[in-house]
C-alpha positions as CSV (number, residue, x, y, z in Angstrom):
1,M,31.7,-17.9,-99.4
2,E,29.5,-16.6,-102.2
3,S,29.2,-17.7,-105.8
4,V,28.3,-15.4,-108.7
5,K,28.2,-15.8,-112.5
6,V,29.8,-13.0,-114.4
7,K,29.3,-12.5,-118.2
8,V,32.6,-12.3,-120.0
9,D,32.7,-11.0,-123.6
10,G,35.6,-11.0,-126.0
11,M,37.0,-14.5,-125.3
12,T,37.9,-16.4,-128.5
13,C,40.1,-19.3,-127.4
14,M,41.3,-21.4,-124.5
15,G,44.2,-18.9,-124.0
16,C,41.5,-16.3,-123.2
17,V,39.9,-18.6,-120.7
18,R,43.3,-19.1,-119.0
19,S,43.9,-15.4,-118.9
20,V,40.5,-14.7,-117.3
21,T,40.9,-17.5,-114.9
22,N,44.3,-16.3,-113.8
23,V,43.2,-12.7,-113.2
24,L,40.1,-13.8,-111.3
25,T,42.0,-16.1,-109.0
26,G,44.5,-13.3,-108.5
27,V,41.9,-11.2,-106.8
28,A,42.1,-11.2,-103.0
29,G,39.3,-13.3,-101.5
30,V,38.6,-15.4,-104.6
31,K,38.6,-19.1,-103.8
32,S,37.9,-20.4,-107.3
33,A,37.0,-19.4,-110.8
34,A,35.4,-21.7,-113.5
35,V,35.5,-19.9,-116.9
36,S,33.4,-21.2,-119.8
37,L,34.3,-20.1,-123.4
38,E,31.0,-21.7,-124.7
39,R,28.8,-19.8,-122.2
40,A,30.9,-16.7,-122.2
41,E,30.8,-16.5,-118.4
42,A,32.8,-17.1,-115.3
43,E,31.5,-18.7,-112.1
44,V,33.4,-17.3,-109.2
45,T,33.4,-18.3,-105.6
46,F,34.7,-15.6,-103.3
47,D,34.6,-14.2,-99.8
48,P,32.3,-11.2,-99.8
49,A,34.1,-9.8,-96.8
50,V,37.2,-9.4,-99.0
51,A,36.1,-9.1,-102.6
52,N,33.0,-7.9,-104.5
53,V,31.5,-8.3,-108.0
54,G,32.8,-4.8,-109.0
55,Q,36.4,-6.0,-108.3
56,L,35.8,-9.2,-110.3
57,K,34.5,-7.2,-113.3
58,A,37.4,-4.7,-113.0
59,A,39.9,-7.6,-113.1
60,I,38.3,-9.0,-116.2
61,Q,38.3,-5.6,-117.9
62,D,41.9,-5.0,-116.9
63,A,42.8,-8.2,-118.7
64,G,41.3,-6.8,-122.0
65,F,37.8,-8.4,-121.9
66,E,34.4,-7.0,-121.3
67,A,32.3,-7.8,-118.2
68,P,28.9,-6.1,-118.8
């Protein structure tokens, strides 16, 4: 397993946090996602043999948020 912090822009409320958490945990290979509204980031633990950071960022962007 590998952990990475991904910047998430555009979150304004806890509903946004839930949305980002849900899309990240829906990515194959993701074990957990801890999303922080205050820090505007997500700490994601995933299996690098199954998922990569590009897929995580794409999931965030597909949900309507920015992952620079």
